[in-house]
N, C-alpha and C positions, 0 to 999 in steps of 0.2 A: 367629167368622170362619170361613168355609169354605175349603177347600183352594184354590179358584180365587181367593179374596180375599187369600191369603197374599202379602205383598210378597216379591219376589225378593231373594235374598241379593245383596249388593253387596260383592264382594271389593275391597280396596284395590288400587291398581295394583302396589305392590311384592309383595303376596301372589299376585296373578294372575301377574305376570311371574316370580316365584320358582318357582311351581309348574311353569310351562311351561319354565323354564330347566332345572329338574331332569329333566323328561321329555326335553327335547331333548338334554341332556348324556348321558343313558342311551342314547338311540337313536344318537347320533353315535359314542360310544365303542364301543358294541356292534357297530355296522356296520363301523367301522375294524378292530377286532380280528377280527371274523368274516371280513372280506375277506382279511386277512393269513393267518389260520389255514387258510382254504380254499385260497388260492393256494399256500402252502408244504406243507401236509399233507393236503389234501383232507378236512378236518374242519371242521364248523361250531362256532361258539362254544357253541351249545346241546349239541352232542355232547361237546365238551370238558368241559363242566360235569359230565357223567356220570362221566368219567374222574377229575375232581377229587374228587368225592364218594367214589368207590371207593378212591382213594389214601388218603383219610382213614380209611376203615374198610371192610374186606371180609372175607368176602362180605357182601352186603346183600340182604335180601328186596326183590324188584322193587317192591312197593308202598311200602316204606319209602324206597327210593331215589328213586322218583318224587315222593314228598312233599317231599324235600329240595331238589329242583330249582326254581330261580327262573325260568329262561328257557323252560321248556316245560311243556305239559300232561302228565298221566299217560299219555294215549294216545300222544302223540308220543314220550315217554320210552321206551315199550315198543318203538316202531318203531326208535328210535335204538339201543337195546340189541340188537335183533335184527340190525340192519345190521352192528354191530360184532362180534356173535357170528359172523355169516357171514364177516366179514373176518378172523376169527381173533384179534381183540383182546380179546374178552370170552368168558366161559364161563358156562353156566347149569347149575345142578345142583339136585336136589330137596333140601329140608331133611330131615335125617335124622329129626327129631322130628315133622314134619308134611309129608308128601309133596305136599300141595297148594301149598306155598310154594316159589317159585322163588328160588334164591339166585344172585346175579350176582357174578362176580369177574373180575379182570384175568387174562389169560394172561401167560406170560413175554413173548411178542411184544407184547402190549398194554401191559405195563410199559415196555418199550423205546420203543414208540410214544408213550406218555404222557410219558416223559422228554423226547423230542425236541420234542413239541408244547409242553410246559411251558416249555422254553427260549425258543421263539418267543413264547409267551404273555407271559412275563416281559419280553421285549424290547419287545413291543407296549405293555404296561402302562407301562413306563418311558418309551417314546417319546410315547405319546398321553395319559398321565395323570400318573404320579408325577414324571416329568421336567419337567412343565409347572407343577406345584403345589409350593409350599414347605411346610415343616413346619406352619406356622400354618394354611394352607389344609387340610392333611390333618387336623389336629386339629379344625378347624371341621366338616369333613365327618363325622368320627366322632361329634362331639357331636350334629350334626343327625340322623344315623342313629339314635343311641341314643334321642333324644327321640321320633322317629317310631316306633321299635320299641316303646318303652314305651307310647305312645299306643294302639297297636293290637295288638301282640304276636302276630300270627298266623304270622309268617315265621320264617326261620332266626335263630339267635342273632346278635347283633352281630358284625361282623368281628373285633373285638378278642378275642372268645371262641373263635375258630376258627383252625385252622392252615390256611395256604394249601397248595395241592397242589404 
């Protein structure tokens, strides 16, 4: 059978709807949180993710930091970092063992900024996500994430293995 003769896959309605429900939920939640963070702190959700990763561990090599980010490409991550260096929230330094590597860290002002943004972020998560779902829903989501993660394993560790910012 040639490629043109291969019958198309036919996803069942629940599988098709489930996939798009997941995509829609991601887009809707991200948009709501992004709008709130932008309105209150002039920071996007994507930029806030940089701060979250740095609060987990700093300093971080720019390349390593960019690989951890879910919401942006490495090129966009570099731009976000530079914008926040210019704003005084982040600092860049050369690695003492390899001067070709840029290490990114939070400044004192960046830590205070990240703390303020984190409070808004947590309120948004509670309002638009955690406050809407019960414990059973949350456990189901974690089980789903772990199954999807195990099936492909290219992304960050499951949420249950990470600290939140």
